[in-house]
DSSP file (Angstrom, degrees, kcal/mol; ACC not computed):
  #  RESIDUE AA STRUCTURE BP1 BP2  ACC     N-H-->O    O-->H-N    N-H-->O    O-->H-N    TCO  KAPPA ALPHA  PHI   PSI    X-CA   Y-CA   Z-CA
    1    1 A M              0   0    0      0, 0.0     5,-0.1     0, 0.0     2,-0.0   0.000 360.0 360.0 360.0 147.7    0.0    0.0    0.0
    2    2 A P        -     0   0    0      0, 0.0     3,-0.5     0, 0.0    14,-0.1  -0.327 360.0-125.0 -69.9 156.6    1.2    3.5   -0.6
    3    3 A I  S    S+     0   0    0      1,-0.2     3,-0.1    13,-0.1    13,-0.0   0.869 106.0  51.8 -68.8 -37.7    2.4    5.6    2.3
    4    4 A H  S    S-     0   0    0      1,-0.2     2,-0.3     8,-0.1    -1,-0.2   0.566 116.9 -95.6 -83.8  -7.8    0.0    8.5    1.7
    5    5 A G        -     0   0    0     -3,-0.5    -1,-0.2     7,-0.0     2,-0.1  -0.929  69.2  -5.3 133.6-157.0   -3.2    6.5    1.5
    6    6 A K        -     0   0    0     -2,-0.3     2,-0.8    -5,-0.1    -3,-0.0  -0.374  60.4-120.8 -76.5 153.2   -5.5    4.9   -1.1
    7    7 A I        +     0   0    0      1,-0.2    -1,-0.1    -2,-0.1     3,-0.1  -0.852  46.6 152.1 -93.7 114.0   -5.0    5.3   -4.8
    8    8 A E        +     0   0    0     -2,-0.8     2,-0.3     1,-0.1    -1,-0.2   0.547  59.6  24.7-118.7 -14.1   -8.1    6.8   -6.1
    9    9 A S  S  > S-     0   0    0      1,-0.1     4,-1.9     0, 0.0     5,-0.1  -0.885  83.1 -99.4-143.7 174.4   -7.0    8.7   -9.2
   10   10 A L  H  > S+     0   0    0     -2,-0.3     4,-2.5     1,-0.2     5,-0.2   0.864 122.0  56.5 -64.7 -36.0   -4.2    8.8  -11.8
   11   11 A D  H  > S+     0   0    0      1,-0.2     4,-2.6     2,-0.2    -1,-0.2   0.891 105.8  51.0 -63.3 -38.4   -2.5   11.6   -9.8
   12   12 A D  H  > S+     0   0    0      2,-0.2     4,-2.4     1,-0.2    -1,-0.2   0.896 110.5  49.3 -64.1 -39.5   -2.4    9.3   -6.7
   13   13 A A  H  X S+     0   0    0     -4,-1.9     4,-2.2     2,-0.2    -2,-0.2   0.917 111.9  47.8 -65.8 -42.8   -0.9    6.6   -8.8
   14   14 A I  H  X S+     0   0    0     -4,-2.5     4,-2.4     2,-0.2    -2,-0.2   0.918 112.0  49.9 -64.2 -43.4    1.8    8.9  -10.2
   15   15 A R  H  X S+     0   0    0     -4,-2.6     4,-2.5     1,-0.2    -2,-0.2   0.904 110.4  50.6 -61.3 -41.5    2.5   10.3   -6.7
   16   16 A W  H  X S+     0   0    0     -4,-2.4     4,-2.9     2,-0.2    -1,-0.2   0.903 109.1  51.3 -63.2 -40.9    2.9    6.7   -5.4
   17   17 A I  H  X S+     0   0    0     -4,-2.2     4,-2.7     2,-0.2     5,-0.2   0.930 111.4  46.9 -62.3 -45.8    5.3    5.8   -8.3
   18   18 A Y  H  X S+     0   0    0     -4,-2.4     4,-2.3     2,-0.2    -2,-0.2   0.918 114.5  47.0 -62.6 -42.8    7.5    8.8   -7.5
   19   19 A E  H  X S+     0   0    0     -4,-2.5     4,-2.2     2,-0.2    -2,-0.2   0.928 114.0  47.6 -63.9 -44.4    7.5    8.1   -3.8
   20   20 A H  H  X S+     0   0    0     -4,-2.9     4,-2.4     1,-0.2    -2,-0.2   0.917 112.2  49.2 -63.2 -44.4    8.3    4.4   -4.4
   21   21 A D  H  X S+     0   0    0     -4,-2.7     4,-2.5     1,-0.2    -1,-0.2   0.895 110.5  51.0 -63.9 -40.2   11.0    5.2   -6.9
   22   22 A G  H  X S+     0   0    0     -4,-2.3     4,-2.1    -5,-0.2    -1,-0.2   0.888 110.5  48.7 -64.4 -39.7   12.6    7.7   -4.4
   23   23 A R  H  X S+     0   0    0     -4,-2.2     4,-2.5     2,-0.2    -2,-0.2   0.914 111.2  49.8 -66.8 -41.8   12.6    5.2   -1.6
   24   24 A I  H  X S+     0   0    0     -4,-2.4     4,-2.5     2,-0.2    -2,-0.2   0.922 110.8  49.6 -63.0 -44.2   14.2    2.5   -3.8
   25   25 A D  H  X S+     0   0    0     -4,-2.5     4,-2.3     1,-0.2    -1,-0.2   0.912 111.6  49.3 -61.2 -41.5   16.9    4.9   -4.9
   26   26 A T  H  X S+     0   0    0     -4,-2.1     4,-2.3     1,-0.2    -2,-0.2   0.912 110.9  49.5 -63.9 -42.7   17.6    5.9   -1.3
   27   27 A L  H  X S+     0   0    0     -4,-2.5     4,-2.4     1,-0.2    -2,-0.2   0.904 111.1  49.2 -63.8 -40.9   17.8    2.2   -0.3
   28   28 A W  H  X S+     0   0    0     -4,-2.5     4,-2.6     2,-0.2    -1,-0.2   0.898 109.7  51.6 -66.1 -39.5   20.2    1.4   -3.1
   29   29 A E  H  X S+     0   0    0     -4,-2.3     4,-1.8     1,-0.2    -2,-0.2   0.926 111.7  47.1 -61.6 -43.5   22.4    4.4   -2.2
   30   30 A A  H  X S+     0   0    0     -4,-2.3     4,-2.1     1,-0.2    -2,-0.2   0.903 111.9  50.6 -64.2 -40.9   22.5    3.2    1.4
   31   31 A Q  H  X S+     0   0    0     -4,-2.4     4,-2.7     1,-0.2    -2,-0.2   0.897 108.2  52.1 -65.4 -39.8   23.3   -0.4    0.3
   32   32 A L  H  X S+     0   0    0     -4,-2.6     4,-2.1     2,-0.2    -1,-0.2   0.877 109.0  50.7 -64.5 -36.8   26.1    0.8   -1.9
   33   33 A K  H  X S+     0   0    0     -4,-1.8     4,-2.2     2,-0.2    -2,-0.2   0.919 111.6  47.7 -65.1 -42.9   27.7    2.7    1.0
   34   34 A V  H  X S+     0   0    0     -4,-2.1     4,-2.7     1,-0.2    -2,-0.2   0.912 110.5  52.1 -63.9 -42.2   27.4   -0.4    3.2
   35   35 A N  H  X S+     0   0    0     -4,-2.7     4,-2.3     1,-0.2    -1,-0.2   0.899 109.1  50.2 -60.7 -40.7   29.0   -2.5    0.5
   36   36 A E  H  X S+     0   0    0     -4,-2.1     4,-2.0     2,-0.2    -1,-0.2   0.909 111.4  48.1 -65.4 -41.8   31.9   -0.1    0.1
   37   37 A Q  H  X S+     0   0    0     -4,-2.2     4,-2.3     1,-0.2    -2,-0.2   0.923 112.4  48.8 -63.6 -44.0   32.5   -0.1    3.9
   38   38 A N  H  X S+     0   0    0     -4,-2.7     4,-2.7     1,-0.2    -2,-0.2   0.877 108.8  53.6 -64.8 -37.3   32.4   -3.9    4.0
   39   39 A T  H  X S+     0   0    0     -4,-2.3     4,-2.2     2,-0.2    -1,-0.2   0.918 109.3  48.4 -63.0 -43.4   34.8   -4.2    1.1
   40   40 A K  H  X S+     0   0    0     -4,-2.0     4,-2.0     2,-0.2    -2,-0.2   0.921 112.8  48.1 -63.0 -43.6   37.3   -2.0    2.8
   41   41 A R  H  X S+     0   0    0     -4,-2.3     4,-2.3     1,-0.2    -2,-0.2   0.915 112.0  48.8 -63.9 -43.1   37.0   -4.0    6.0
   42   42 A L  H  X S+     0   0    0     -4,-2.7     4,-2.6     1,-0.2    -1,-0.2   0.865 108.8  53.7 -66.4 -35.5   37.4   -7.3    4.2
   43   43 A D  H  X S+     0   0    0     -4,-2.2     4,-2.2     2,-0.2    -1,-0.2   0.919 109.6  48.1 -63.5 -42.3   40.4   -6.0    2.3
   44   44 A A  H  X S+     0   0    0     -4,-2.0     4,-2.0     2,-0.2    -2,-0.2   0.916 112.9  47.9 -64.0 -42.6   42.1   -5.0    5.7
   45   45 A I  H  X S+     0   0    0     -4,-2.3     4,-2.6     1,-0.2    -2,-0.2   0.899 110.0  52.8 -64.5 -40.7   41.3   -8.5    7.1
   46   46 A T  H  X S+     0   0    0     -4,-2.6     4,-2.4     1,-0.2    -1,-0.2   0.904 108.1  50.6 -62.4 -41.7   42.6  -10.2    4.0
   47   47 A K  H  X S+     0   0    0     -4,-2.2     4,-2.0     2,-0.2    -1,-0.2   0.921 112.1  47.2 -62.5 -43.3   45.9   -8.3    4.3
   48   48 A R  H  X S+     0   0    0     -4,-2.0     4,-2.2     1,-0.2    -2,-0.2   0.916 112.5  49.0 -66.1 -41.6   46.3   -9.3    7.9
   49   49 A L  H  X S+     0   0    0     -4,-2.6     4,-2.8     1,-0.2    -1,-0.2   0.898 109.2  52.7 -64.1 -39.5   45.5  -12.9    7.3
   50   50 A T  H  X S+     0   0    0     -4,-2.4     4,-2.3     2,-0.2    -1,-0.2   0.910 109.0  49.6 -62.0 -42.0   47.9  -13.0    4.4
   51   51 A A  H  X S+     0   0    0     -4,-2.0     4,-2.0     2,-0.2    -1,-0.2   0.916 112.2  47.9 -63.6 -42.5   50.7  -11.7    6.7
   52   52 A C  H  X S+     0   0    0     -4,-2.2     4,-2.4     1,-0.2    -2,-0.2   0.904 110.0  52.6 -64.3 -41.0   49.8  -14.3    9.3
   53   53 A E  H  X S+     0   0    0     -4,-2.8     4,-2.5     1,-0.2    -1,-0.2   0.907 107.9  51.2 -62.1 -41.5   49.8  -17.1    6.7
   54   54 A K  H  X S+     0   0    0     -4,-2.3     4,-2.4     1,-0.2    -1,-0.2   0.921 110.2  49.2 -62.1 -43.3   53.3  -16.0    5.5
   55   55 A R  H  X S+     0   0    0     -4,-2.0     4,-2.5     1,-0.2    -2,-0.2   0.919 111.2  49.4 -62.1 -42.7   54.7  -16.1    9.1
   56   56 A I  H  X S+     0   0    0     -4,-2.4     4,-2.7     1,-0.2     5,-0.2   0.904 109.7  51.3 -64.2 -41.0   53.2  -19.5    9.7
   57   57 A V  H  X S+     0   0    0     -4,-2.5     4,-2.6     2,-0.2    -1,-0.2   0.928 111.4  47.5 -62.3 -45.0   54.6  -20.9    6.4
   58   58 A W  H  X S+     0   0    0     -4,-2.4     4,-2.5     2,-0.2    -2,-0.2   0.909 112.8  49.0 -63.1 -42.1   58.1  -19.6    7.4
   59   59 A L  H  X S+     0   0    0     -4,-2.5     4,-2.5     2,-0.2    -2,-0.2   0.917 112.9  47.0 -63.9 -42.6   57.8  -21.1   10.9
   60   60 A C  H  X S+     0   0    0     -4,-2.7     4,-2.7     2,-0.2    -2,-0.2   0.902 112.4  49.9 -65.5 -40.8   56.7  -24.4    9.5
   61   61 A A  H  X S+     0   0    0     -4,-2.6     4,-2.5    -5,-0.2    -2,-0.2   0.911 112.0  48.3 -64.7 -40.8   59.5  -24.4    6.9
   62   62 A G  H  X S+     0   0    0     -4,-2.5     4,-2.6     2,-0.2    -2,-0.2   0.910 112.4  48.3 -64.4 -41.8   62.0  -23.6    9.6
   63   63 A A  H  X S+     0   0    0     -4,-2.5     4,-2.6     2,-0.2    -2,-0.2   0.906 112.7  48.4 -65.6 -40.8   60.7  -26.3   11.9
   64   64 A A  H  X S+     0   0    0     -4,-2.7     4,-1.7     2,-0.2    -2,-0.2   0.913 112.9  47.9 -65.8 -41.7   60.8  -28.9    9.1
   65   65 A G  H  X S+     0   0    0     -4,-2.5     4,-2.3     2,-0.2    -2,-0.2   0.912 113.4  47.5 -65.1 -41.6   64.3  -27.9    8.1
   66   66 A S  H  X S+     0   0    0     -4,-2.6     4,-2.8     1,-0.2    -2,-0.2   0.913 110.8  52.1 -64.5 -41.7   65.5  -28.1   11.7
   67   67 A G  H  < S+     0   0    0     -4,-2.6    -1,-0.2     1,-0.2    -2,-0.2   0.817 113.1  44.8 -64.4 -30.4   63.8  -31.4   12.1
   68   68 A A  H  X S+     0   0    0     -4,-1.7     4,-0.6    -5,-0.2    -1,-0.2   0.850 119.1  40.7 -80.6 -35.2   65.5  -32.7    9.1
   69   69 A A  H  X S+     0   0    0     -4,-2.3     4,-2.3    -5,-0.2     5,-0.2   0.814 100.4  71.3 -84.6 -30.4   69.0  -31.3    9.9
   70   70 A L  H  X S+     0   0    0     -4,-2.8     4,-2.7     1,-0.2     5,-0.2   0.899  96.7  48.8 -58.6 -46.9   69.0  -32.1   13.7
   71   71 A P  H  > S+     0   0    0      0, 0.0     4,-2.5     0, 0.0    -1,-0.2   0.889 112.0  50.9 -61.2 -35.7   69.4  -35.9   13.4
   72   72 A Q  H  X S+     0   0    0     -4,-0.6     4,-2.2     2,-0.2    -2,-0.2   0.910 111.6  47.1 -66.2 -40.8   72.2  -35.4   10.9
   73   73 A I  H  X S+     0   0    0     -4,-2.3     4,-2.5     2,-0.2    -1,-0.2   0.921 112.7  49.2 -66.8 -43.3   74.0  -33.0   13.3
   74   74 A V  H  X S+     0   0    0     -4,-2.7     4,-2.3     1,-0.2    -2,-0.2   0.921 111.4  49.3 -62.5 -43.5   73.5  -35.3   16.3
   75   75 A Q  H  X S+     0   0    0     -4,-2.5     4,-2.0    -5,-0.2    -1,-0.2   0.910 111.3  49.5 -62.7 -41.6   74.8  -38.3   14.3
   76   76 A W  H  X S+     0   0    0     -4,-2.2     4,-0.6     1,-0.2    -1,-0.2   0.907 111.3  49.4 -63.3 -41.2   77.9  -36.2   13.2
   77   77 A L  H >< S+     0   0    0     -4,-2.5     3,-0.7     1,-0.2    -2,-0.2   0.883 110.8  50.1 -66.4 -37.4   78.5  -35.1   16.8
   78   78 A I  H 3< S+     0   0    0     -4,-2.3    -1,-0.2     1,-0.2    -2,-0.2   0.871 105.7  56.5 -67.9 -36.6   78.3  -38.7   18.1
   79   79 A S  H 3<        0   0    0     -4,-2.0    -1,-0.2     1,-0.3    -2,-0.2   0.628 360.0 360.0 -73.6 -11.4   80.7  -40.0   15.5
   80   80 A L    <<        0   0    0     -3,-0.7    -1,-0.3    -4,-0.6    -2,-0.1   0.505 360.0 360.0 -72.1 360.0   83.4  -37.6   16.6
């Protein structure tokens, strides 16, 4: 139903169309602003996650390398 009341004439129908179109445009503008804010927030979160992932990969690689080299070093030390 229209906001201003019943539609009884062509002028009422035209007024309803203008009101409806204005509300839809306002809602879309608000949605686009929210989408832009969410995009910025998600980009910031993605950058932080990427940095954390890189650190984890380096730590895992270091641990794997240490785990592979440590037995060889211990065996070399024992054989001296």
